[in-house]
Backbone as a chain_set.jsonl record, in Angstrom:
{"seq": "MSTQTKVVIGGVVVGFLTLFVFPWWVSALIILGVLGAPLAGYLMLDPAQRRRLRAQGRKRLGS", "coords": {"N": [[111.447, 45.39, 261.105], [109.762, 44.708, 264.088], [107.604, 46.666, 266.251], [107.675, 45.867, 268.903], [110.166, 44.592, 269.05], [111.862, 46.759, 268.661], [111.34, 48.194, 271.004], [112.306, 46.412, 272.935], [115.041, 46.313, 272.265], [115.703, 49.0, 272.715], [115.217, 49.102, 275.481], [117.221, 47.397, 276.445], [119.486, 48.847, 275.717], [119.131, 51.178, 277.256], [119.269, 50.006, 279.774], [121.98, 49.163, 279.836], [123.205, 51.673, 279.668], [122.434, 52.814, 282.114], [123.963, 51.297, 283.805], [126.473, 52.375, 283.474], [126.135, 55.022, 284.243], [124.913, 55.187, 286.801], [125.49, 53.814, 290.152], [125.999, 50.238, 290.486], [124.009, 48.964, 292.035], [121.844, 50.717, 292.026], [121.175, 50.643, 289.343], [120.431, 47.964, 289.186], [118.13, 48.007, 290.798], [116.48, 49.669, 289.247], [116.175, 48.13, 286.904], [114.959, 45.825, 287.986], [112.585, 46.99, 288.878], [111.408, 47.792, 286.461], [110.97, 45.315, 285.287], [109.412, 44.098, 287.248], [107.027, 45.565, 287.619], [105.03, 45.128, 285.467], [104.664, 42.395, 285.913], [103.662, 42.289, 288.541], [101.246, 43.627, 288.097], [99.961, 41.8, 286.38], [99.72, 39.598, 288.078], [97.87, 40.583, 289.879], [95.463, 40.404, 288.626], [92.291, 38.734, 288.417], [91.45, 35.209, 287.936], [89.624, 35.016, 285.722], [90.049, 37.39, 284.321], [92.73, 37.072, 283.61], [92.502, 34.877, 281.888], [90.986, 36.035, 279.821], [92.821, 37.947, 278.948], [94.941, 36.32, 278.02], [93.601, 35.013, 275.92], [93.081, 37.142, 274.243], [95.676, 37.83, 273.453], [96.376, 35.534, 272.018], [94.565, 35.74, 269.942], [95.499, 37.931, 268.518], [97.864, 36.924, 267.475], [97.265, 35.423, 265.194], [96.438, 37.313, 263.331]], "CA": [[111.588, 45.122, 262.514], [108.497, 45.034, 264.743], [107.645, 47.685, 267.303], [108.076, 45.207, 270.151], [111.599, 44.373, 268.971], [112.499, 48.061, 268.878], [111.208, 48.52, 272.42], [113.226, 45.539, 273.675], [116.409, 46.783, 272.005], [115.838, 50.259, 273.441], [115.307, 48.784, 276.908], [118.553, 46.846, 276.72], [120.434, 49.958, 275.61], [118.956, 52.016, 278.445], [119.798, 49.234, 280.902], [123.445, 49.259, 279.829], [123.586, 53.055, 279.978], [122.298, 53.043, 283.551], [125.089, 50.65, 284.482], [127.631, 53.265, 283.415], [125.824, 56.316, 284.837], [124.592, 55.018, 288.216], [126.117, 52.643, 290.772], [125.392, 49.0, 290.003], [122.814, 48.595, 292.789], [120.741, 51.557, 291.552], [120.794, 50.071, 288.047], [119.713, 46.716, 289.452], [116.787, 48.365, 291.275], [115.704, 50.18, 288.108], [115.848, 47.01, 286.023], [113.968, 44.995, 288.678], [111.317, 47.709, 288.879], [110.837, 47.737, 285.112], [110.488, 43.956, 285.061], [108.462, 43.693, 288.271], [105.744, 46.28, 287.558], [104.014, 44.39, 284.681], [104.405, 41.104, 286.551], [102.754, 42.541, 289.665], [99.939, 43.942, 287.529], [99.372, 40.558, 285.871], [99.36, 38.745, 289.203], [96.73, 41.165, 290.582], [94.236, 40.076, 287.901], [91.656, 37.485, 288.838], [91.608, 34.189, 286.889], [88.83, 35.286, 284.515], [90.72, 38.455, 283.58], [93.937, 36.478, 283.014], [92.066, 34.056, 280.767], [90.602, 36.962, 278.753], [94.05, 38.56, 278.442], [95.648, 35.317, 277.212], [92.832, 34.782, 274.69], [93.283, 38.318, 273.395], [97.017, 37.704, 272.887], [96.355, 34.484, 270.995], [93.784, 36.227, 268.813], [96.344, 38.827, 267.75], [98.921, 36.182, 266.805], [96.818, 34.971, 263.885], [96.144, 38.398, 262.395]], "C": [[110.297, 45.561, 263.211], [108.693, 46.075, 265.848], [108.118, 47.077, 268.614], [109.586, 44.953, 270.168], [112.359, 45.67, 269.217], [112.455, 48.455, 270.345], [112.182, 47.682, 273.255], [114.663, 45.997, 273.487], [116.664, 48.1, 272.741], [115.964, 50.044, 274.938], [116.667, 48.242, 277.292], [119.605, 47.952, 276.682], [120.346, 50.855, 276.845], [119.483, 51.303, 279.685], [121.315, 49.299, 280.972], [123.921, 50.668, 280.152], [123.471, 53.346, 281.467], [123.433, 52.382, 284.327], [126.319, 51.551, 284.499], [127.393, 54.58, 284.159], [125.629, 56.203, 286.352], [125.426, 53.897, 288.816], [125.347, 51.374, 290.401], [124.102, 48.659, 290.738], [121.616, 49.462, 292.397], [120.244, 51.028, 290.204], [119.997, 48.786, 288.236], [118.293, 47.001, 289.94], [115.904, 48.875, 290.139], [115.259, 49.034, 287.21], [114.807, 46.101, 286.677], [112.6, 45.673, 288.718], [110.624, 47.652, 287.529], [110.297, 46.345, 284.812], [109.364, 43.579, 286.028], [107.098, 44.351, 288.156], [104.706, 45.542, 286.7], [103.67, 43.032, 285.303], [103.439, 41.268, 287.722], [101.346, 42.857, 289.163], [99.229, 42.697, 287.019], [98.905, 39.676, 287.025], [98.172, 39.292, 289.998], [95.41, 40.9, 289.857], [93.615, 38.809, 288.473], [91.716, 36.493, 287.668], [90.817, 34.463, 285.611], [89.493, 36.372, 283.667], [91.994, 37.939, 282.918], [93.576, 35.651, 281.785], [91.708, 34.936, 279.574], [91.837, 37.593, 278.117], [94.843, 37.579, 277.575], [94.93, 35.057, 275.898], [93.019, 35.944, 273.727], [94.665, 38.262, 272.734], [97.081, 36.655, 271.81], [95.604, 34.933, 269.754], [94.64, 37.116, 267.92], [97.43, 38.083, 266.985], [98.517, 35.787, 265.388], [96.627, 36.086, 262.876], [97.385, 39.13, 261.945]], "O": [[109.795, 46.656, 262.958], [109.809, 46.318, 266.307], [108.879, 47.703, 269.353], [110.215, 45.093, 271.216], [113.381, 45.677, 269.903], [113.428, 48.991, 270.874], [112.81, 48.198, 274.18], [115.424, 46.061, 274.453], [117.731, 48.285, 273.327], [116.74, 50.735, 275.598], [117.206, 48.586, 278.344], [120.508, 47.986, 277.518], [121.368, 51.243, 277.411], [120.081, 51.936, 280.555], [121.879, 49.473, 282.052], [124.931, 50.841, 280.835], [124.314, 54.046, 282.028], [123.819, 52.863, 285.393], [127.118, 51.495, 285.434], [128.342, 55.19, 284.652], [126.132, 57.039, 287.102], [126.013, 53.106, 288.078], [124.171, 51.441, 290.042], [123.181, 48.116, 290.127], [120.481, 48.986, 292.434], [119.039, 50.973, 289.957], [119.012, 48.547, 287.537], [117.354, 46.313, 289.54], [114.719, 48.55, 290.076], [114.099, 48.973, 286.802], [113.876, 45.65, 286.011], [111.572, 45.005, 288.606], [109.407, 47.486, 287.452], [109.268, 46.213, 284.149], [108.464, 42.822, 285.666], [106.099, 43.755, 288.558], [103.585, 45.344, 287.168], [102.529, 42.577, 285.227], [102.507, 40.48, 287.877], [100.363, 42.399, 289.746], [98.021, 42.554, 287.207], [97.831, 39.079, 286.963], [97.527, 38.535, 290.723], [94.343, 41.146, 290.419], [94.32, 37.922, 288.953], [92.0, 36.887, 286.537], [91.301, 34.167, 284.518], [89.498, 36.287, 282.439], [92.306, 38.324, 281.792], [94.261, 35.714, 280.764], [92.079, 34.627, 278.441], [91.899, 37.757, 276.899], [95.358, 37.955, 276.521], [95.577, 34.897, 274.864], [93.105, 35.739, 272.516], [94.798, 38.618, 271.563], [97.756, 36.84, 270.797], [95.959, 34.553, 268.638], [94.521, 37.062, 266.696], [97.879, 38.561, 265.943], [99.347, 35.816, 264.479], [96.65, 35.83, 261.672], [97.295, 40.069, 261.154]]}, "num_chains": 1, "name": "protein.A"}
């Protein structure tokens, strides 16, 4: 199992645990924050940086 798969499974488990521990709206805010932070960071990159980041991801796929 890859490291990324383990992280995703752990995130899902933590998301379900927060649903039982906190009220549903707090859990929703936590989940939206976890999903929104990387998206906001990606959108703040200029087009050249985004292109470089996508090329780097494609380069890793082959290795």
